[in-house]
VMD Tcl script that draws the C-alpha trace (Angstrom):
set ca {
  {-12.15 8.47 30.10}
  {-15.62 9.92 30.01}
  {-17.40 6.78 31.19}
  {-19.35 6.27 27.97}
  {-19.92 2.84 26.42}
  {-19.82 2.23 22.70}
  {-21.66 -0.53 20.83}
  {-18.57 -1.64 18.87}
  {-16.28 -2.11 21.87}
  {-14.57 -5.45 22.46}
  {-16.98 -7.75 24.29}
  {-16.04 -8.89 27.78}
  {-16.51 -12.49 26.70}
  {-15.97 -13.41 23.10}
  {-18.53 -15.89 21.81}
  {-17.31 -15.95 18.20}
  {-14.37 -17.90 16.83}
  {-11.02 -16.42 17.84}
  {-10.14 -15.12 14.37}
  {-13.61 -13.83 13.45}
  {-12.64 -10.23 14.11}
  {-9.81 -10.57 11.55}
  {-12.18 -11.41 8.72}
  {-12.45 -8.73 6.04}
  {-15.99 -7.73 5.22}
  {-17.59 -5.59 2.46}
  {-17.43 -2.47 4.67}
  {-13.72 -2.91 5.40}
  {-12.44 -0.28 3.03}
  {-9.68 2.26 3.64}
  {-12.23 5.08 3.35}
  {-14.53 3.44 5.89}
  {-11.82 2.88 8.51}
  {-10.25 6.31 8.00}
  {-13.72 7.86 8.55}
  {-14.19 5.72 11.71}
  {-10.75 6.73 12.97}
  {-11.50 10.44 12.36}
  {-14.86 10.14 14.13}
  {-13.13 8.63 17.18}
  {-10.54 11.45 17.11}
  {-13.34 14.05 17.23}
  {-15.09 12.25 20.10}
  {-11.79 11.96 22.01}
  {-11.06 15.67 21.49}
  {-14.49 16.59 22.77}
  {-14.08 14.47 25.92}
  {-10.56 15.79 26.56}
  {-11.65 19.42 26.02}
  {-14.52 19.01 28.50}
  {-12.23 17.85 31.33}
  {-9.30 19.19 33.34}
  {-5.98 17.36 32.87}
  {-6.14 16.13 36.46}
  {-9.69 14.71 36.12}
  {-9.77 11.02 37.08}
  {-10.79 8.32 34.66}
  {-14.43 7.26 34.89}
  {-13.58 3.55 34.60}
  {-13.36 1.98 38.08}
  {-10.49 -0.32 37.01}
  {-8.44 2.72 35.85}
  {-9.37 5.19 38.56}
  {-5.70 6.07 39.22}
  {-5.40 7.38 35.64}
  {-6.24 10.96 34.75}
  {-6.76 12.85 31.46}
  {-3.06 13.77 31.33}
  {-2.04 10.11 31.60}
  {-4.53 9.01 28.93}
  {-3.50 11.75 26.46}
  {0.19 10.89 26.96}
  {-0.58 7.18 26.48}
  {-2.50 7.89 23.25}
  {0.40 9.97 21.89}
  {2.74 7.10 22.74}
  {0.50 4.46 21.10}
  {-0.01 6.58 17.96}
  {3.76 7.07 17.63}
  {4.40 3.36 18.15}
  {1.92 2.31 15.47}
  {3.13 5.00 13.08}
  {6.58 3.50 13.58}
  {5.24 0.09 12.73}
  {3.68 1.47 9.55}
  {7.02 3.14 8.71}
  {8.84 -0.20 9.05}
  {6.32 -1.84 6.71}
  {6.64 0.97 4.16}
  {10.43 0.86 4.31}
  {10.31 -2.90 3.76}
  {8.08 -2.46 0.75}
  {9.71 0.42 -1.07}
  {13.17 0.71 0.53}
  {12.83 4.45 1.18}
  {13.61 5.99 4.56}
  {12.76 9.26 6.27}
  {10.62 12.05 4.94}
}
mol new
graphics top color blue
foreach p $ca { graphics top sphere $p radius 0.5 }
foreach p [lrange $ca 0 end-1] q [lrange $ca 1 end] { graphics top cylinder $p $q radius 0.2 }
display resetview
């Protein structure tokens, strides 16, 4: 949204084997990935707070999108993946709901 590039983004052309990004490394702990997720949340909040909801996306391939669209999409994606996690939990322990 803000036009920044990050070193850990998906490369345009992958040069490694197809499944290499699915390999678990020493740093792949729950604490590590929760911390990474929270850091991204804070960065996203800062970008969103610095822009008006009608501000266009900085990426040229998504120029028709604005902050409002991106925030709505992120809510939708978070809900979808939370639903996936719920299905997995229900499958494992049989409980449902809160």
